[in-house]
Z-matrix of the N, CA and C atoms (Angstrom, degrees):
N
C 1 1.460
C 2 1.515 1 113.29
N 3 1.330 2 116.96 1 -20.50
C 4 1.452 3 121.73 2 -174.77
C 5 1.538 4 111.92 3 -135.84
N 6 1.330 5 114.93 4 154.75
C 7 1.455 6 119.46 5 175.24
C 8 1.535 7 109.02 6 -145.12
N 9 1.309 8 115.84 7 151.16
C 10 1.458 9 119.99 8 176.08
C 11 1.507 10 109.86 9 -57.75
N 12 1.336 11 117.44 10 128.52
C 13 1.450 12 124.06 11 -179.91
C 14 1.536 13 109.67 12 -109.08
N 15 1.306 14 115.60 13 -58.11
C 16 1.471 15 116.86 14 177.72
C 17 1.526 16 112.81 15 -156.47
N 18 1.334 17 116.19 16 159.00
C 19 1.463 18 124.17 17 175.53
C 20 1.513 19 109.12 18 -92.42
N 21 1.311 20 115.92 19 152.91
C 22 1.490 21 117.88 20 -176.79
C 23 1.546 22 109.26 21 -129.25
N 24 1.341 23 114.66 22 115.88
C 25 1.442 24 120.77 23 166.01
C 26 1.519 25 107.44 24 -90.22
N 27 1.317 26 116.61 25 114.83
C 28 1.472 27 121.46 26 -175.06
C 29 1.523 28 108.65 27 -103.23
N 30 1.329 29 113.73 28 111.21
C 31 1.471 30 121.34 29 -166.64
C 32 1.530 31 112.07 30 -112.51
N 33 1.318 32 116.68 31 151.01
C 34 1.470 33 121.09 32 173.35
C 35 1.559 34 109.91 33 -62.32
N 36 1.343 35 115.84 34 -39.14
C 37 1.454 36 121.63 35 176.34
C 38 1.558 37 106.52 36 -142.59
N 39 1.348 38 114.67 37 154.77
C 40 1.492 39 115.32 38 177.45
C 41 1.517 40 110.40 39 -63.84
N 42 1.307 41 118.80 40 -37.19
C 43 1.482 42 119.92 41 -179.15
C 44 1.515 43 109.86 42 -57.29
N 45 1.330 44 118.94 43 -43.59
C 46 1.466 45 122.31 44 178.77
C 47 1.549 46 110.39 45 -67.02
N 48 1.308 47 116.54 46 -39.88
C 49 1.493 48 120.25 47 179.31
C 50 1.483 49 110.78 48 -62.97
N 51 1.325 50 117.24 49 -48.47
C 52 1.475 51 119.16 50 -179.13
C 53 1.542 52 112.22 51 -63.21
N 54 1.354 53 116.14 52 -39.12
C 55 1.445 54 119.63 53 179.49
C 56 1.543 55 111.26 54 -65.82
N 57 1.336 56 115.93 55 -35.21
C 58 1.483 57 118.71 56 179.90
C 59 1.533 58 110.32 57 -69.19
N 60 1.315 59 116.72 58 -44.31
C 61 1.481 60 118.31 59 177.64
C 62 1.530 61 111.51 60 -64.72
N 63 1.287 62 117.48 61 -37.34
C 64 1.483 63 119.75 62 177.20
C 65 1.535 64 109.39 63 -61.63
N 66 1.382 65 118.20 64 -42.29
C 67 1.400 66 122.25 65 -179.59
C 68 1.516 67 111.72 66 -64.28
N 69 1.374 68 116.81 67 -37.28
C 70 1.441 69 121.07 68 -178.89
C 71 1.512 70 113.25 69 -78.86
N 72 1.323 71 116.26 70 -45.05
C 73 1.496 72 120.50 71 -171.24
C 74 1.539 73 116.03 72 -108.62
N 75 1.309 74 114.36 73 -8.43
C 76 1.473 75 117.73 74 -176.58
C 77 1.507 76 112.54 75 59.26
N 78 1.343 77 117.05 76 39.42
C 79 1.462 78 122.76 77 172.12
C 80 1.516 79 108.25 78 -135.86
N 81 1.296 80 114.57 79 149.89
C 82 1.486 81 121.85 80 176.69
C 83 1.531 82 108.06 81 -100.81
N 84 1.319 83 116.78 82 107.05
C 85 1.452 84 120.79 83 -178.35
C 86 1.511 85 110.07 84 -80.96
N 87 1.338 86 116.01 85 125.43
C 88 1.507 87 119.49 86 -175.59
C 89 1.501 88 112.34 87 -80.35
N 90 1.299 89 115.08 88 165.85
C 91 1.423 90 124.11 89 -179.56
C 92 1.555 91 110.40 90 -59.86
N 93 1.337 92 115.12 91 143.37
C 94 1.448 93 120.56 92 177.65
C 95 1.473 94 113.73 93 -105.99
N 96 1.325 95 117.54 94 -77.24
C 97 1.478 96 119.50 95 -176.98
C 98 1.517 97 109.52 96 -163.33
N 99 1.364 98 113.59 97 162.62
C 100 1.428 99 121.53 98 168.63
C 101 1.518 100 110.86 99 -93.69
N 102 1.306 101 116.51 100 144.26
C 103 1.470 102 121.07 101 176.63
C 104 1.541 103 105.94 102 -109.24
N 105 1.317 104 116.89 103 86.69
C 106 1.448 105 122.94 104 -177.56
C 107 1.531 106 113.34 105 -58.13
N 108 1.373 107 114.49 106 -28.78
C 109 1.463 108 120.99 107 -177.21
C 110 1.525 109 110.31 108 -82.16
N 111 1.312 110 119.37 109 -6.36
C 112 1.471 111 121.35 110 -175.31
C 113 1.524 112 113.23 111 -131.30
N 114 1.326 113 117.02 112 -6.73
C 115 1.480 114 120.03 113 -179.54
C 116 1.535 115 113.30 114 67.70
N 117 1.364 116 117.08 115 32.22
C 118 1.470 117 120.65 116 -177.67
C 119 1.550 118 105.81 117 -133.62
N 120 1.307 119 113.94 118 170.25
C 121 1.515 120 118.73 119 173.02
C 122 1.532 121 105.86 120 -152.62
N 123 1.401 122 112.27 121 170.40
C 124 1.507 123 115.47 122 -174.66
C 125 1.511 124 112.28 123 -151.58
N 126 1.349 125 113.46 124 167.94
C 127 1.436 126 124.26 125 164.77
C 128 1.523 127 106.73 126 -112.52
N 129 1.326 128 117.93 127 150.28
C 130 1.486 129 123.33 128 -171.54
C 131 1.505 130 111.68 129 -131.80
N 132 1.379 131 115.75 130 143.03
C 133 1.437 132 121.81 131 178.40
C 134 1.511 133 111.69 132 -145.93
N 135 1.336 134 119.83 133 128.51
C 136 1.454 135 121.37 134 178.44
C 137 1.493 136 109.30 135 -70.27
N 138 1.381 137 115.03 136 146.90
C 139 1.447 138 121.65 137 177.94
C 140 1.562 139 109.81 138 -126.17
N 141 1.302 140 117.86 139 14.29
C 142 1.435 141 121.75 140 177.67
C 143 1.516 142 113.88 141 88.51
N 144 1.365 143 114.87 142 151.89
C 145 1.491 144 120.44 143 176.28
C 146 1.501 145 113.30 144 53.02
N 147 1.354 146 115.60 145 44.91
C 148 1.492 147 123.13 146 175.46
C 149 1.508 148 111.93 147 62.31
N 150 1.352 149 118.64 148 18.95
C 151 1.443 150 121.53 149 173.82
C 152 1.545 151 106.92 150 -109.42
N 153 1.317 152 114.18 151 142.99
C 154 1.479 153 118.52 152 178.61
C 155 1.525 154 110.75 153 -139.62
N 156 1.305 155 114.09 154 176.28
C 157 1.467 156 120.64 155 175.57
C 158 1.492 157 108.72 156 -122.63
N 159 1.338 158 114.44 157 143.77
C 160 1.460 159 118.25 158 171.08
C 161 1.525 160 110.01 159 -123.05
N 162 1.326 161 115.38 160 146.50
C 163 1.460 162 123.54 161 168.57
C 164 1.518 163 102.44 162 -105.29
N 165 1.323 164 116.86 163 117.34
C 166 1.490 165 119.67 164 -175.44
C 167 1.483 166 110.56 165 -122.03
N 168 1.342 167 115.52 166 144.34
C 169 1.462 168 120.18 167 -179.91
C 170 1.519 169 107.80 168 -153.17
N 171 1.313 170 114.83 169 163.13
C 172 1.444 171 121.12 170 173.64
C 173 1.509 172 109.23 171 -65.78
N 174 1.338 173 116.42 172 134.59
C 175 1.454 174 121.92 173 179.47
C 176 1.510 175 109.52 174 -88.94
N 177 1.349 176 118.71 175 112.52
C 178 1.455 177 120.60 176 -175.34
C 179 1.534 178 113.12 177 -67.04
N 180 1.344 179 116.40 178 -17.69
C 181 1.439 180 121.01 179 178.53
C 182 1.532 181 113.65 180 -98.64
N 183 1.362 182 114.87 181 -2.80
C 184 1.446 183 121.31 182 -175.69
C 185 1.522 184 111.56 183 -83.48
N 186 1.323 185 116.26 184 156.16
C 187 1.428 186 123.15 185 175.66
C 188 1.509 187 109.59 186 -81.22
N 189 1.349 188 119.23 187 132.19
C 190 1.445 189 119.83 188 175.18
C 191 1.531 190 110.74 189 -59.65
N 192 1.353 191 116.95 190 137.59
C 193 1.471 192 119.48 191 177.57
C 194 1.527 193 109.54 192 -74.98
N 195 1.315 194 115.42 193 169.21
C 196 1.449 195 121.21 194 178.53
C 197 1.512 196 113.22 195 -84.66
N 198 1.288 197 117.23 196 17.92
C 199 1.448 198 125.05 197 177.99
C 200 1.525 199 108.60 198 -150.08
N 201 1.290 200 119.34 199 175.50
C 202 1.441 201 123.20 200 175.67
C 203 1.556 202 110.97 201 -66.21
N 204 1.316 203 115.47 202 137.34
C 205 1.465 204 119.76 203 176.51
C 206 1.526 205 111.22 204 -67.15
N 207 1.332 206 114.46 205 162.06
C 208 1.491 207 118.95 206 176.30
C 209 1.530 208 110.52 207 -79.53
N 210 1.318 209 115.54 208 171.84
C 211 1.472 210 124.96 209 176.27
C 212 1.506 211 114.08 210 59.09
N 213 1.342 212 117.57 211 22.42
C 214 1.422 213 118.85 212 -179.43
C 215 1.508 214 116.96 213 65.83
N 216 1.328 215 117.25 214 17.79
C 217 1.455 216 121.75 215 -170.06
C 218 1.549 217 113.51 216 -73.66
N 219 1.293 218 118.45 217 -10.37
C 220 1.461 219 119.71 218 174.03
C 221 1.504 220 110.56 219 -74.99
N 222 1.352 221 118.64 220 -25.53
C 223 1.442 222 121.94 221 -178.07
C 224 1.533 223 107.24 222 -95.48
N 225 1.309 224 115.02 223 77.39
C 226 1.480 225 119.78 224 -175.61
C 227 1.549 226 111.53 225 -66.38
N 228 1.311 227 119.10 226 -27.50
C 229 1.455 228 120.18 227 173.71
C 230 1.528 229 111.80 228 -61.50
N 231 1.351 230 115.72 229 -44.41
C 232 1.500 231 118.80 230 178.42
C 233 1.547 232 110.69 231 -67.72
N 234 1.299 233 116.51 232 -38.85
C 235 1.501 234 121.48 233 179.67
C 236 1.545 235 107.85 234 -59.64
N 237 1.348 236 115.91 235 -45.83
C 238 1.455 237 118.75 236 -176.63
C 239 1.526 238 109.66 237 -71.33
N 240 1.374 239 119.28 238 -36.01
C 241 1.449 240 119.18 239 177.26
C 242 1.506 241 113.05 240 -62.41
N 243 1.356 242 116.81 241 -43.90
C 244 1.473 243 120.61 242 175.57
C 245 1.515 244 111.88 243 -62.00
N 246 1.290 245 114.87 244 -42.13
C 247 1.488 246 120.57 245 179.08
C 248 1.506 247 109.74 246 -59.42
N 249 1.328 248 115.76 247 -50.08
C 250 1.482 249 118.97 248 -176.40
C 251 1.530 250 112.24 249 -66.46
N 252 1.355 251 116.08 250 -24.78
C 253 1.455 252 121.04 251 177.66
C 254 1.528 253 113.06 252 -83.57
N 255 1.359 254 116.13 253 0.10
C 256 1.444 255 119.67 254 -179.82
C 257 1.502 256 114.99 255 86.96
N 258 1.339 257 118.49 256 5.00
C 259 1.458 258 122.50 257 175.39
C 260 1.490 259 108.37 258 -90.84
N 261 1.304 260 115.85 259 89.24
C 262 1.452 261 120.76 260 -172.21
C 263 1.542 262 111.37 261 -114.05
N 264 1.301 263 119.41 262 -41.25
C 265 1.410 264 120.87 263 161.61
C 266 1.495 265 106.29 264 -74.08
N 267 1.322 266 117.43 265 98.16
C 268 1.466 267 119.68 266 -159.35
C 269 1.512 268 113.42 267 -113.10
N 270 1.329 269 117.34 268 -10.01
C 271 1.456 270 118.84 269 178.87
C 272 1.522 271 111.87 270 -168.38
N 273 1.341 272 114.24 271 -174.05
C 274 1.448 273 119.56 272 -179.91
C 275 1.495 274 108.12 273 -156.28
N 276 1.358 275 115.32 274 164.51
C 277 1.414 276 123.10 275 -178.18
C 278 1.508 277 110.30 276 -122.76
N 279 1.323 278 116.97 277 136.70
C 280 1.461 279 122.52 278 179.52
C 281 1.570 280 106.79 279 -113.86
N 282 1.306 281 116.21 280 138.78
C 283 1.449 282 118.51 281 -179.16
C 284 1.518 283 109.82 282 -102.43
N 285 1.321 284 113.61 283 154.26
C 286 1.449 285 123.06 284 178.60
C 287 1.504 286 112.04 285 -149.80
N 288 1.299 287 119.44 286 160.67
C 289 1.485 288 121.37 287 172.55
C 290 1.510 289 107.90 288 -105.94
N 291 1.362 290 118.97 289 0.96
C 292 1.447 291 120.54 290 -175.41
C 293 1.533 292 110.01 291 -135.00
N 294 1.293 293 115.69 292 60.27
C 295 1.495 294 120.66 293 -172.48
C 296 1.509 295 111.13 294 -60.28
N 297 1.329 296 118.96 295 -35.64
C 298 1.457 297 120.31 296 179.06
C 299 1.505 298 111.93 297 -61.10
N 300 1.340 299 116.43 298 -41.07
C 301 1.456 300 122.54 299 179.23
C 302 1.523 301 109.89 300 -65.98
N 303 1.326 302 116.66 301 -42.10
C 304 1.496 303 120.44 302 179.81
C 305 1.521 304 110.27 303 -62.92
N 306 1.335 305 117.85 304 -42.72
C 307 1.450 306 122.11 305 -176.31
C 308 1.482 307 114.33 306 -77.02
N 309 1.351 308 118.40 307 -21.29
C 310 1.434 309 120.68 308 -177.48
C 311 1.579 310 112.10 309 -57.08
N 312 1.296 311 115.84 310 118.37
C 313 1.458 312 121.64 311 -176.44
C 314 1.526 313 115.34 312 73.88
N 315 1.325 314 117.41 313 5.37
C 316 1.511 315 120.02 314 -176.94
C 317 1.534 316 110.01 315 -128.15
N 318 1.324 317 118.37 316 17.95
C 319 1.472 318 116.62 317 178.71
C 320 1.465 319 114.53 318 -65.68
N 321 1.370 320 117.81 319 -20.13
C 322 1.450 321 120.70 320 175.33
C 323 1.511 322 110.52 321 -67.39
N 324 1.322 323 116.99 322 -22.48
C 325 1.503 324 120.53 323 177.24
C 326 1.525 325 110.17 324 -93.54
N 327 1.303 326 118.17 325 -52.23
C 328 1.476 327 120.56 326 -167.53
C 329 1.550 328 113.74 327 -99.05
N 330 1.321 329 116.07 328 -16.98
C 331 1.451 330 118.90 329 -177.33
C 332 1.546 331 110.92 330 91.18
N 333 1.319 332 114.77 331 -160.81
C 334 1.456 333 120.56 332 -177.36
C 335 1.511 334 111.43 333 -102.92
N 336 1.346 335 113.26 334 156.14
C 337 1.485 336 118.51 335 173.10
C 338 1.465 337 112.01 336 -69.62
N 339 1.331 338 117.30 337 130.40
C 340 1.443 339 124.36 338 176.79
C 341 1.529 340 106.42 339 -114.86
N 342 1.303 341 119.46 340 118.71
C 343 1.493 342 121.50 341 178.49
C 344 1.505 343 109.28 342 -82.21
N 345 1.330 344 116.67 343 121.97
C 346 1.480 345 124.76 344 179.76
C 347 1.523 346 108.87 345 -116.01
N 348 1.312 347 117.73 346 172.89
C 349 1.500 348 118.43 347 -170.87
C 350 1.499 349 117.13 348 -52.06
N 351 1.369 350 118.79 349 -41.90
C 352 1.478 351 118.27 350 -176.90
C 353 1.521 352 112.21 351 -125.89
N 354 1.315 353 118.24 352 7.74
C 355 1.437 354 121.16 353 177.42
C 356 1.548 355 111.08 354 -161.82
N 357 1.299 356 115.42 355 170.44
C 358 1.476 357 121.93 356 170.40
C 359 1.500 358 109.90 357 -109.96
N 360 1.325 359 116.65 358 145.00
C 361 1.446 360 121.70 359 -176.03
C 362 1.559 361 108.15 360 -137.39
N 363 1.293 362 117.92 361 138.27
C 364 1.450 363 121.40 362 178.36
C 365 1.515 364 109.81 363 -92.54
N 366 1.352 365 115.87 364 125.32
C 367 1.426 366 122.55 365 -176.38
C 368 1.563 367 108.68 366 -134.86
N 369 1.325 368 118.15 367 125.79
C 370 1.480 369 119.60 368 171.81
C 371 1.535 370 110.30 369 -57.68
N 372 1.305 371 117.13 370 152.12
C 373 1.442 372 121.37 371 -178.57
C 374 1.524 373 114.76 372 -54.78
N 375 1.350 374 114.17 373 -31.02
C 376 1.495 375 117.26 374 -179.60
C 377 1.547 376 112.25 375 -95.71
N 378 1.337 377 114.35 376 3.53
C 379 1.480 378 118.83 377 178.62
C 380 1.483 379 115.96 378 79.47
N 381 1.353 380 117.99 379 0.47
C 382 1.445 381 121.68 380 -175.75
C 383 1.526 382 111.43 381 -66.86
N 384 1.300 383 117.75 382 159.64
C 385 1.471 384 123.20 383 174.06
C 386 1.534 385 108.41 384 -68.33
N 387 1.326 386 119.08 385 140.29
C 388 1.474 387 120.96 386 179.55
C 389 1.526 388 110.92 387 -61.02
N 390 1.331 389 114.04 388 128.40
C 391 1.488 390 121.82 389 -178.56
C 392 1.550 391 108.98 390 52.02
N 393 1.292 392 116.29 391 41.79
C 394 1.441 393 119.68 392 177.62
C 395 1.533 394 114.11 393 67.63
N 396 1.362 395 116.03 394 13.34
C 397 1.446 396 121.45 395 -176.49
C 398 1.509 397 114.51 396 106.38
N 399 1.334 398 116.68 397 -10.75
C 400 1.499 399 119.05 398 -179.75
C 401 1.515 400 110.92 399 -71.41
N 402 1.311 401 118.89 400 -29.22
C 403 1.485 402 122.90 401 178.39
C 404 1.554 403 106.17 402 -100.85
N 405 1.330 404 116.18 403 151.39
C 406 1.455 405 117.61 404 179.84
C 407 1.498 406 113.54 405 -75.87
N 408 1.324 407 118.32 406 156.33
C 409 1.438 408 121.05 407 160.51
C 410 1.510 409 106.55 408 -72.67
N 411 1.325 410 116.66 409 154.07
C 412 1.466 411 122.33 410 -175.53
C 413 1.510 412 111.07 411 -117.30
N 414 1.350 413 115.44 412 130.85
C 415 1.479 414 122.33 413 178.17
C 416 1.514 415 110.65 414 -124.33
N 417 1.339 416 114.47 415 144.22
C 418 1.471 417 121.62 416 176.80
C 419 1.476 418 105.46 417 -131.37
N 420 1.351 419 117.66 418 113.10
C 421 1.458 420 120.71 419 -178.20
C 422 1.545 421 113.80 420 -91.43
N 423 1.293 422 115.00 421 18.95
C 424 1.426 423 122.88 422 174.76
C 425 1.549 424 111.56 423 55.21
N 426 1.288 425 115.14 424 44.96
C 427 1.463 426 120.84 425 175.46
C 428 1.467 427 116.75 426 79.93
N 429 1.331 428 118.13 427 5.31
C 430 1.495 429 123.53 428 179.41
C 431 1.499 430 108.67 429 -112.81
N 432 1.351 431 119.83 430 103.76
C 433 1.475 432 121.04 431 -179.71
C 434 1.501 433 111.87 432 -60.26
N 435 1.301 434 116.06 433 148.62
C 436 1.427 435 123.35 434 178.09
C 437 1.536 436 109.24 435 -62.30
N 438 1.346 437 117.43 436 125.67
C 439 1.451 438 120.95 437 178.54
C 440 1.534 439 109.87 438 -71.23
N 441 1.303 440 116.57 439 123.59
C 442 1.466 441 120.89 440 173.19
C 443 1.523 442 113.07 441 -77.95
N 444 1.326 443 116.29 442 -14.32
C 445 1.447 444 119.55 443 -177.99
C 446 1.502 445 115.38 444 -62.31
N 447 1.297 446 115.99 445 -23.71
C 448 1.494 447 121.79 446 -179.72
C 449 1.529 448 112.83 447 -94.90
N 450 1.319 449 117.80 448 3.23
C 451 1.452 450 121.88 449 -176.52
C 452 1.544 451 105.89 450 -116.49
N 453 1.356 452 113.68 451 131.55
C 454 1.492 453 120.26 452 -179.00
C 455 1.516 454 112.20 453 -60.09
N 456 1.336 455 115.28 454 137.13
C 457 1.436 456 121.96 455 173.26
C 458 1.530 457 106.69 456 -113.97
N 459 1.345 458 114.75 457 105.23
C 460 1.463 459 121.06 458 -179.72
C 461 1.527 460 113.07 459 -108.68
N 462 1.366 461 115.08 460 20.69
C 463 1.438 462 119.93 461 174.68
C 464 1.557 463 112.58 462 86.33
N 465 1.341 464 118.34 463 8.34
C 466 1.490 465 120.24 464 177.72
C 467 1.520 466 109.06 465 -85.44
N 468 1.342 467 113.88 466 139.31
C 469 1.453 468 121.23 467 -178.56
C 470 1.523 469 110.74 468 -137.30
N 471 1.326 470 116.86 469 127.68
C 472 1.478 471 120.69 470 179.38
C 473 1.533 472 109.66 471 -69.41
N 474 1.314 473 115.59 472 126.98
C 475 1.490 474 122.13 473 178.18
C 476 1.493 475 112.73 474 -104.08
N 477 1.345 476 116.94 475 -39.70
C 478 1.484 477 120.24 476 178.13
C 479 1.525 478 107.24 477 -155.35
N 480 1.326 479 113.32 478 156.63
C 481 1.479 480 122.14 479 -178.91
C 482 1.497 481 107.14 480 -142.05
N 483 1.341 482 114.81 481 122.73
C 484 1.482 483 119.77 482 -173.49
C 485 1.542 484 109.95 483 -130.25
N 486 1.312 485 115.51 484 143.35
C 487 1.448 486 125.51 485 174.74
C 488 1.524 487 108.70 486 -116.54
N 489 1.311 488 117.44 487 120.82
C 490 1.483 489 120.67 488 168.37
C 491 1.504 490 106.55 489 -90.67
N 492 1.322 491 117.88 490 135.46
C 493 1.473 492 122.10 491 -177.80
C 494 1.507 493 109.46 492 -152.54
N 495 1.381 494 117.15 493 146.16
C 496 1.476 495 121.27 494 178.13
C 497 1.545 496 113.76 495 -65.32
N 498 1.367 497 116.70 496 -23.90
C 499 1.483 498 119.29 497 178.70
C 500 1.547 499 109.07 498 -127.98
N 501 1.346 500 114.00 499 70.55
C 502 1.484 501 117.08 500 -173.95
C 503 1.528 502 113.16 501 -61.16
N 504 1.348 503 116.95 502 -34.83
C 505 1.474 504 118.45 503 -175.87
C 506 1.509 505 111.55 504 -64.84
N 507 1.349 506 117.99 505 -38.31
C 508 1.473 507 120.33 506 179.32
C 509 1.536 508 111.03 507 -68.20
N 510 1.299 509 116.44 508 -40.85
C 511 1.475 510 118.97 509 -177.15
C 512 1.571 511 108.42 510 -71.02
N 513 1.310 512 117.25 511 -43.45
C 514 1.496 513 119.81 512 179.18
C 515 1.524 514 108.34 513 -61.65
N 516 1.341 515 119.13 514 -38.63
C 517 1.455 516 119.72 515 178.02
C 518 1.511 517 113.59 516 -64.21
N 519 1.356 518 116.72 517 -35.25
C 520 1.464 519 119.97 518 175.38
C 521 1.508 520 110.36 519 -64.16
N 522 1.321 521 116.88 520 -45.66
C 523 1.457 522 120.39 521 178.88
C 524 1.521 523 110.97 522 -57.86
N 525 1.330 524 116.15 523 -44.19
C 526 1.488 525 119.54 524 178.58
C 527 1.512 526 111.25 525 -63.17
N 528 1.332 527 116.40 526 -42.45
C 529 1.445 528 120.66 527 -179.14
C 530 1.574 529 111.43 528 -61.66
N 531 1.272 530 114.29 529 -36.79
C 532 1.467 531 120.58 530 178.62
C 533 1.510 532 111.88 531 -79.71
N 534 1.316 533 118.61 532 -15.90
C 535 1.457 534 120.53 533 -176.73
C 536 1.494 535 114.49 534 62.15
N 537 1.350 536 115.54 535 46.79
C 538 1.466 537 121.44 536 -176.83
C 539 1.534 538 110.94 537 -80.87
N 540 1.293 539 116.60 538 122.95
C 541 1.420 540 122.84 539 173.52
C 542 1.544 541 110.47 540 -77.90
N 543 1.313 542 116.88 541 131.50
C 544 1.453 543 125.03 542 177.75
C 545 1.554 544 111.91 543 60.15
N 546 1.346 545 114.20 544 35.99
C 547 1.437 546 119.00 545 173.26
C 548 1.533 547 108.83 546 -65.96
N 549 1.328 548 118.36 547 159.56
C 550 1.464 549 119.57 548 176.43
C 551 1.514 550 110.21 549 -63.45
N 552 1.335 551 114.69 550 147.19
C 553 1.449 552 122.84 551 169.80
C 554 1.525 553 106.51 552 -74.25
N 555 1.325 554 116.96 553 124.85
C 556 1.485 555 121.02 554 -174.68
C 557 1.518 556 109.70 555 -99.15
N 558 1.334 557 117.00 556 126.78
C 559 1.443 558 122.94 557 -179.57
C 560 1.478 559 109.75 558 -128.96
N 561 1.328 560 119.10 559 157.55
C 562 1.477 561 122.12 560 179.81
C 563 1.541 562 111.23 561 -64.01
N 564 1.330 563 113.56 562 141.54
C 565 1.466 564 121.13 563 178.20
C 566 1.501 565 108.89 564 -161.26
N 567 1.337 566 115.48 565 156.02
C 568 1.487 567 119.45 566 -178.73
C 569 1.520 568 112.20 567 -70.69
N 570 1.324 569 116.02 568 -24.82
C 571 1.484 570 119.65 569 -178.98
C 572 1.526 571 107.08 570 -149.77
N 573 1.324 572 113.78 571 165.14
C 574 1.500 573 119.52 572 179.66
C 575 1.522 574 109.14 573 -68.28
N 576 1.333 575 114.35 574 125.87
C 577 1.453 576 119.28 575 179.72
C 578 1.536 577 109.62 576 -156.74
N 579 1.348 578 115.12 577 127.95
C 580 1.449 579 120.03 578 178.20
C 581 1.519 580 111.13 579 -97.15
N 582 1.342 581 114.45 580 149.70
C 583 1.463 582 120.18 581 172.12
C 584 1.545 583 106.90 582 -142.03
N 585 1.332 584 114.11 583 138.43
C 586 1.451 585 120.94 584 179.29
C 587 1.534 586 108.21 585 -127.64
N 588 1.336 587 116.47 586 125.91
C 589 1.440 588 122.09 587 172.97
C 590 1.535 589 106.49 588 -89.96
N 591 1.311 590 117.20 589 124.35
C 592 1.434 591 122.44 590 -174.61
C 593 1.526 592 111.10 591 -129.23
N 594 1.287 593 117.81 592 125.66
C 595 1.462 594 122.74 593 175.74
C 596 1.503 595 107.51 594 -80.77
N 597 1.368 596 115.93 595 128.42
C 598 1.455 597 122.79 596 -179.32
C 599 1.548 598 108.25 597 -128.17
N 600 1.310 599 117.42 598 167.99
C 601 1.469 600 118.44 599 174.75
C 602 1.537 601 113.55 600 -57.29
N 603 1.326 602 116.42 601 -21.12
C 604 1.468 603 120.19 602 178.83
C 605 1.500 604 113.17 603 -97.72
N 606 1.357 605 116.99 604 9.60
C 607 1.457 606 120.84 605 177.17
C 608 1.543 607 110.95 606 113.84
N 609 1.312 608 115.30 607 -173.04
C 610 1.468 609 121.88 608 -179.63
C 611 1.507 610 109.28 609 -78.75
N 612 1.313 611 115.37 610 126.25
C 613 1.476 612 122.83 611 -177.67
C 614 1.536 613 108.39 612 -124.28
N 615 1.338 614 114.90 613 161.85
C 616 1.480 615 120.43 614 176.92
C 617 1.514 616 111.15 615 -116.99
N 618 1.283 617 116.38 616 130.33
C 619 1.448 618 122.67 617 176.07
C 620 1.536 619 108.79 618 -106.63
N 621 1.307 620 116.93 619 128.15
C 622 1.481 621 121.01 620 -179.38
C 623 1.498 622 109.69 621 -128.63
């Protein structure tokens, strides 16, 4: 029902996010777009096979939406705490063509469907990351695949994606139940932490 769509670096500011990815991958990720409907904006980078990465932050010039923003970005204190703890690759998004089916009986995990201009996105009422970020956010592009033509291709390719978690068996079981293609490999860890191995023109790098 679901497949890996993109990785999310959730930053206190876009400047900090871009600098972090540059330090990790030795690439400068260019600007992507403003989300006028959510008061956020991003930078975007292709990672191969219709998967990409976004660096997303609250847009200081954006209008606040009439609901909680996605990716927990209304809680800037928590965003900064995660950032300072080195949890910067903080979440991911899975795509589906049947968002209503995915959400049925699972709104306590993923939140409610929010209809946006060109897609639907599941967001908890408080805007928090699903299961603290252990579960993906869910997107449904209404049968229209995301165009890669508008996302920079700087030769970066995702090689592996791992989630460290205190209860790996439960999270892995959720991924299996949802039938997620290319879900992170879940391994034991003292706290939630993502790692992505990415091949770049300068060699294999790690994004955290």
